[in-house]
ZADO-1210 file (C-alpha; in nm, 4 decimals, padded with zeros to 6 digits):
<atoms>
<atom x="06.6679" y="-04.9962" z="04.6400" code="UNK" pos="1"/>
<atom x="06.3966" y="-05.1352" z="04.4170" code="UNK" pos="2"/>
<atom x="06.2150" y="-05.4071" z="04.6107" code="UNK" pos="3"/>
<atom x="06.0320" y="-05.6689" z="04.4082" code="UNK" pos="4"/>
<atom x="05.8430" y="-05.9764" z="04.5193" code="UNK" pos="5"/>
<atom x="06.1390" y="-06.2172" z="04.4954" code="UNK" pos="6"/>
<atom x="06.4335" y="-05.9922" z="04.4096" code="UNK" pos="7"/>
<atom x="06.5787" y="-05.6560" z="04.5013" code="UNK" pos="8"/>
<atom x="06.7759" y="-05.4299" z="04.2693" code="UNK" pos="9"/>
<atom x="07.0271" y="-05.1898" z="04.4174" code="UNK" pos="10"/>
<atom x="07.3431" y="-05.0041" z="04.3408" code="UNK" pos="11"/>
<atom x="07.6708" y="-05.1757" z="04.4230" code="UNK" pos="12"/>
<atom x="07.8546" y="-05.0956" z="04.7445" code="UNK" pos="13"/>
<atom x="08.2223" y="-05.1356" z="04.8258" code="UNK" pos="14"/>
<atom x="08.1310" y="-05.4428" z="05.0343" code="UNK" pos="15"/>
<atom x="07.9971" y="-05.6210" z="04.7224" code="UNK" pos="16"/>
<atom x="08.3143" y="-05.5929" z="04.5167" code="UNK" pos="17"/>
<atom x="08.5125" y="-05.8974" z="04.6340" code="UNK" pos="18"/>
<atom x="08.2267" y="-06.1431" z="04.5834" code="UNK" pos="19"/>
<atom x="08.1080" y="-05.9865" z="04.2594" code="UNK" pos="20"/>
<atom x="08.4529" y="-05.9635" z="04.0985" code="UNK" pos="21"/>
<atom x="08.5239" y="-06.3256" z="04.1934" code="UNK" pos="22"/>
<atom x="08.1956" y="-06.4472" z="04.0440" code="UNK" pos="23"/>
<atom x="08.2340" y="-06.2257" z="03.7349" code="UNK" pos="24"/>
<atom x="08.5660" y="-06.3948" z="03.6556" code="UNK" pos="25"/>
<atom x="08.4464" y="-06.7552" z="03.6992" code="UNK" pos="26"/>
<atom x="08.4397" y="-06.8859" z="03.3443" code="UNK" pos="27"/>
<atom x="08.2746" y="-07.2152" z="03.4433" code="UNK" pos="28"/>
<atom x="07.9706" y="-07.0285" z="03.5830" code="UNK" pos="29"/>
<atom x="07.9162" y="-06.7950" z="03.2863" code="UNK" pos="30"/>
<atom x="07.7350" y="-07.0263" z="03.0497" code="UNK" pos="31"/>
<atom x="07.7920" y="-07.0772" z="02.6792" code="UNK" pos="32"/>
<atom x="07.6501" y="-06.7422" z="02.5641" code="UNK" pos="33"/>
<atom x="07.8601" y="-06.5151" z="02.7843" code="UNK" pos="34"/>
<atom x="08.1953" y="-06.3893" z="02.6500" code="UNK" pos="35"/>
<atom x="08.5139" y="-06.5593" z="02.7686" code="UNK" pos="36"/>
<atom x="08.6735" y="-06.2232" z="02.8442" code="UNK" pos="37"/>
<atom x="08.8254" y="-06.1887" z="03.1904" code="UNK" pos="38"/>
<atom x="08.7870" y="-05.8449" z="03.3417" code="UNK" pos="39"/>
<atom x="09.0683" y="-05.6701" z="03.5260" code="UNK" pos="40"/>
<atom x="08.9961" y="-05.6590" z="03.8966" code="UNK" pos="41"/>
<atom x="09.2119" y="-05.3466" z="03.9535" code="UNK" pos="42"/>
<atom x="09.0426" y="-05.1629" z="03.6632" code="UNK" pos="43"/>
<atom x="08.6965" y="-05.2626" z="03.7865" code="UNK" pos="44"/>
<atom x="08.7818" y="-05.1397" z="04.1376" code="UNK" pos="45"/>
<atom x="08.9170" y="-04.8127" z="03.9940" code="UNK" pos="46"/>
<atom x="08.6039" y="-04.7599" z="03.7796" code="UNK" pos="47"/>
<atom x="08.3811" y="-04.8357" z="04.0778" code="UNK" pos="48"/>
<atom x="08.5744" y="-04.5874" z="04.2891" code="UNK" pos="49"/>
<atom x="08.5267" y="-04.3165" z="04.0270" code="UNK" pos="50"/>
<atom x="08.1611" y="-04.3707" z="03.9360" code="UNK" pos="51"/>
<atom x="08.0044" y="-04.6321" z="04.1633" code="UNK" pos="52"/>
<atom x="07.9196" y="-04.8011" z="03.8316" code="UNK" pos="53"/>
<atom x="07.6297" y="-04.5586" z="03.7808" code="UNK" pos="54"/>
<atom x="07.6493" y="-04.2661" z="03.5369" code="UNK" pos="55"/>
<atom x="07.4122" y="-04.0701" z="03.3122" code="UNK" pos="56"/>
<atom x="07.4366" y="-04.3037" z="03.0128" code="UNK" pos="57"/>
<atom x="07.5405" y="-04.6321" z="03.1724" code="UNK" pos="58"/>
<atom x="07.5054" y="-04.8165" z="03.4955" code="UNK" pos="59"/>
<atom x="07.4743" y="-05.1509" z="03.6662" code="UNK" pos="60"/>
<atom x="07.2623" y="-05.2729" z="03.9494" code="UNK" pos="61"/>
<atom x="07.3041" y="-05.5780" z="04.1637" code="UNK" pos="62"/>
<atom x="07.0179" y="-05.8281" z="04.1688" code="UNK" pos="63"/>
<atom x="06.9787" y="-06.0018" z="04.5051" code="UNK" pos="64"/>
<atom x="06.7268" y="-06.2336" z="04.6590" code="UNK" pos="65"/>
<atom x="06.5158" y="-06.1105" z="04.9489" code="UNK" pos="66"/>
<atom x="06.7816" y="-06.2231" z="05.1991" code="UNK" pos="67"/>
<atom x="07.0438" y="-06.0129" z="05.0182" code="UNK" pos="68"/>
<atom x="07.2339" y="-06.2972" z="04.8460" code="UNK" pos="69"/>
<atom x="07.3933" y="-06.1877" z="04.5188" code="UNK" pos="70"/>
<atom x="07.2111" y="-06.3404" z="04.2197" code="UNK" pos="71"/>
<atom x="07.3044" y="-06.1363" z="03.9148" code="UNK" pos="72"/>
<atom x="07.3659" y="-05.8044" z="03.7493" code="UNK" pos="73"/>
<atom x="07.1554" y="-05.5913" z="03.5168" code="UNK" pos="74"/>
<atom x="07.3065" y="-05.3059" z="03.3168" code="UNK" pos="75"/>
<atom x="07.2068" y="-05.0265" z="03.0813" code="UNK" pos="76"/>
<atom x="07.4268" y="-04.8415" z="02.8361" code="UNK" pos="77"/>
<atom x="07.4106" y="-04.6235" z="02.5295" code="UNK" pos="78"/>
<atom x="07.4654" y="-04.8230" z="02.2121" code="UNK" pos="79"/>
<atom x="07.5265" y="-04.6194" z="01.8994" code="UNK" pos="80"/>
<atom x="07.5210" y="-04.2421" z="01.9475" code="UNK" pos="81"/>
<atom x="07.2283" y="-04.1994" z="01.7115" code="UNK" pos="82"/>
<atom x="07.0052" y="-04.4448" z="01.8992" code="UNK" pos="83"/>
<atom x="06.7211" y="-04.2937" z="02.0976" code="UNK" pos="84"/>
<atom x="06.7229" y="-04.5401" z="02.3846" code="UNK" pos="85"/>
<atom x="06.9416" y="-04.7690" z="02.5901" code="UNK" pos="86"/>
<atom x="07.0555" y="-05.1262" z="02.5594" code="UNK" pos="87"/>
<atom x="07.0058" y="-05.3575" z="02.8546" code="UNK" pos="88"/>
<atom x="07.2194" y="-05.6563" z="02.9457" code="UNK" pos="89"/>
<atom x="07.1764" y="-05.9096" z="03.2233" code="UNK" pos="90"/>
<atom x="07.3383" y="-06.2160" z="03.3723" code="UNK" pos="91"/>
<atom x="07.2720" y="-06.4536" z="03.6595" code="UNK" pos="92"/>
<atom x="07.6116" y="-06.5169" z="03.8157" code="UNK" pos="93"/>
<atom x="07.5705" y="-06.8791" z="03.9289" code="UNK" pos="94"/>
<atom x="07.4318" y="-07.1640" z="03.7207" code="UNK" pos="95"/>
<atom x="07.2308" y="-07.2918" z="04.0184" code="UNK" pos="96"/>
<atom x="07.0307" y="-06.9664" z="04.0282" code="UNK" pos="97"/>
<atom x="06.9259" y="-06.9751" z="03.6616" code="UNK" pos="98"/>
<atom x="06.5746" y="-07.0711" z="03.5575" code="UNK" pos="99"/>
<atom x="06.4174" y="-06.9498" z="03.8834" code="UNK" pos="100"/>
<atom x="06.2477" y="-06.6392" z="03.7389" code="UNK" pos="101"/>
<atom x="06.4828" y="-06.3967" z="03.9136" code="UNK" pos="102"/>
<atom x="06.6006" y="-06.2164" z="03.6022" code="UNK" pos="103"/>
<atom x="06.2521" y="-06.1900" z="03.4520" code="UNK" pos="104"/>
<atom x="06.1360" y="-06.0052" z="03.7605" code="UNK" pos="105"/>
<atom x="06.4541" y="-05.7945" z="03.7662" code="UNK" pos="106"/>
<atom x="06.4161" y="-05.6987" z="03.3974" code="UNK" pos="107"/>
<atom x="06.0506" y="-05.5969" z="03.4464" code="UNK" pos="108"/>
<atom x="06.1457" y="-05.3730" z="03.7383" code="UNK" pos="109"/>
<atom x="06.4608" y="-05.2326" z="03.5739" code="UNK" pos="110"/>
<atom x="06.2784" y="-05.1507" z="03.2493" code="UNK" pos="111"/>
<atom x="06.0008" y="-04.9646" z="03.4324" code="UNK" pos="112"/>
<atom x="06.2610" y="-04.7837" z="03.6435" code="UNK" pos="113"/>
<atom x="06.4614" y="-04.6705" z="03.3390" code="UNK" pos="114"/>
<atom x="06.1490" y="-04.5373" z="03.1674" code="UNK" pos="115"/>
<atom x="06.0672" y="-04.3360" z="03.4812" code="UNK" pos="116"/>
<atom x="06.4259" y="-04.2135" z="03.5105" code="UNK" pos="117"/>
<atom x="06.5146" y="-04.1402" z="03.1466" code="UNK" pos="118"/>
<atom x="06.3254" y="-03.9548" z="02.8713" code="UNK" pos="119"/>
<atom x="06.3756" y="-04.2287" z="02.6099" code="UNK" pos="120"/>
<atom x="06.1172" y="-04.3903" z="02.3823" code="UNK" pos="121"/>
<atom x="06.2674" y="-04.7411" z="02.3808" code="UNK" pos="122"/>
<atom x="06.4917" y="-04.9975" z="02.5446" code="UNK" pos="123"/>
<atom x="06.6551" y="-05.2831" z="02.3605" code="UNK" pos="124"/>
<atom x="06.8255" y="-05.6142" z="02.4235" code="UNK" pos="125"/>
<atom x="07.0743" y="-05.7938" z="02.2022" code="UNK" pos="126"/>
<atom x="07.1320" y="-06.1633" z="02.2534" code="UNK" pos="127"/>
<atom x="07.3268" y="-06.4262" z="02.0649" code="UNK" pos="128"/>
<atom x="07.1002" y="-06.6320" z="01.8426" code="UNK" pos="129"/>
<atom x="07.0366" y="-06.9579" z="02.0229" code="UNK" pos="130"/>
<atom x="07.0470" y="-06.8064" z="02.3706" code="UNK" pos="131"/>
<atom x="06.6992" y="-06.9362" z="02.4440" code="UNK" pos="132"/>
<atom x="06.6919" y="-06.8401" z="02.8148" code="UNK" pos="133"/>
<atom x="06.7828" y="-06.4750" z="02.7415" code="UNK" pos="134"/>
<atom x="06.5249" y="-06.4610" z="02.4633" code="UNK" pos="135"/>
<atom x="06.2554" y="-06.6065" z="02.6914" code="UNK" pos="136"/>
<atom x="06.3317" y="-06.3494" z="02.9601" code="UNK" pos="137"/>
<atom x="06.3059" y="-06.0626" z="02.7103" code="UNK" pos="138"/>
<atom x="05.9800" y="-06.1878" z="02.5598" code="UNK" pos="139"/>
<atom x="05.8288" y="-06.2658" z="02.9009" code="UNK" pos="140"/>
<atom x="05.8899" y="-05.9006" z="02.9919" code="UNK" pos="141"/>
<atom x="05.7163" y="-05.7676" z="02.6797" code="UNK" pos="142"/>
<atom x="06.0191" y="-05.7094" z="02.4562" code="UNK" pos="143"/>
<atom x="05.9406" y="-05.7671" z="02.0886" code="UNK" pos="144"/>
<atom x="06.1697" y="-05.9408" z="01.8421" code="UNK" pos="145"/>
<atom x="06.2837" y="-05.6921" z="01.5755" code="UNK" pos="146"/>
<atom x="06.5277" y="-05.8936" z="01.3704" code="UNK" pos="147"/>
<atom x="06.8572" y="-06.0727" z="01.3447" code="UNK" pos="148"/>
<atom x="07.1873" y="-05.9007" z="01.2775" code="UNK" pos="149"/>
<atom x="07.4132" y="-06.1430" z="01.0975" code="UNK" pos="150"/>
<atom x="07.7588" y="-06.2108" z="01.2412" code="UNK" pos="151"/>
<atom x="07.7398" y="-05.9072" z="01.4688" code="UNK" pos="152"/>
<atom x="07.8980" y="-06.0682" z="01.7735" code="UNK" pos="153"/>
<atom x="08.2184" y="-06.2591" z="01.8358" code="UNK" pos="154"/>
<atom x="08.1672" y="-06.5338" z="02.0897" code="UNK" pos="155"/>
<atom x="08.4019" y="-06.8133" z="02.1850" code="UNK" pos="156"/>
<atom x="08.6092" y="-06.7961" z="01.8710" code="UNK" pos="157"/>
<atom x="08.3400" y="-06.7453" z="01.6079" code="UNK" pos="158"/>
<atom x="08.1102" y="-06.4787" z="01.4722" code="UNK" pos="159"/>
<atom x="07.7493" y="-06.5244" z="01.5750" code="UNK" pos="160"/>
<atom x="07.4175" y="-06.3786" z="01.4687" code="UNK" pos="161"/>
<atom x="07.2565" y="-06.1505" z="01.7250" code="UNK" pos="162"/>
<atom x="06.8827" y="-06.1064" z="01.7804" code="UNK" pos="163"/>
<atom x="06.7415" y="-05.7675" z="01.8744" code="UNK" pos="164"/>
<atom x="06.4393" y="-05.7113" z="02.0985" code="UNK" pos="165"/>
<atom x="06.2830" y="-05.3818" z="02.2020" code="UNK" pos="166"/>
<atom x="06.0298" y="-05.2442" z="02.4451" code="UNK" pos="167"/>
<atom x="05.8627" y="-04.9093" z="02.3812" code="UNK" pos="168"/>
<atom x="05.7733" y="-04.6738" z="02.6636" code="UNK" pos="169"/>
<atom x="05.3995" y="-04.7156" z="02.5975" code="UNK" pos="170"/>
<atom x="05.4308" y="-05.0959" z="02.6170" code="UNK" pos="171"/>
<atom x="05.5951" y="-05.0954" z="02.9595" code="UNK" pos="172"/>
<atom x="05.3965" y="-05.1071" z="03.2826" code="UNK" pos="173"/>
<atom x="05.4757" y="-04.8292" z="03.5277" code="UNK" pos="174"/>
<atom x="05.7126" y="-04.8844" z="03.8165" code="UNK" pos="175"/>
<atom x="05.4172" y="-04.8713" z="04.0573" code="UNK" pos="176"/>
<atom x="05.2531" y="-05.1539" z="03.8607" code="UNK" pos="177"/>
<atom x="05.5571" y="-05.3856" z="03.8728" code="UNK" pos="178"/>
<atom x="05.6531" y="-05.3324" z="04.2355" code="UNK" pos="179"/>
<atom x="05.4482" y="-05.5180" z="04.4965" code="UNK" pos="180"/>
<atom x="05.2685" y="-05.3000" z="04.7255" code="UNK" pos="181"/>
</atoms>
């Protein structure tokens, strides 16, 4: 477990699945910038059983508050094969928990952790243009805007422009620097 000041990041356990899969399929909690795709509960359970949702080139961690209440999820995955780093995605699962600084702290910790774990020169984030909260989180954590990819994403029935942000290894504080202690 990665223990921050206000949040903890940890791998999922079997006990988390019911709550997480329920929250993950609540369209009214997702917000306007999250896809309207519903995810198969049986397939998610099967994938969890096979990998624990953590593999060499992709994984997800649960973000909880200090009391252990589920707040969100942060993921990494390989984008295009030729890319030298990983893409990161994140979501706070309940509207009431957004805007509290939880994901900014989680992203700082997760980024430092990935750089310690993986020999990659960069991490990147893609977010729909207009997703101001996601952009603020990325920038607050040192990610730099690199450009806009026109009509890259399909969101709620229309193609949307997607902004790309990156963080280089040398720009990221070490894990020891971001964890309280």
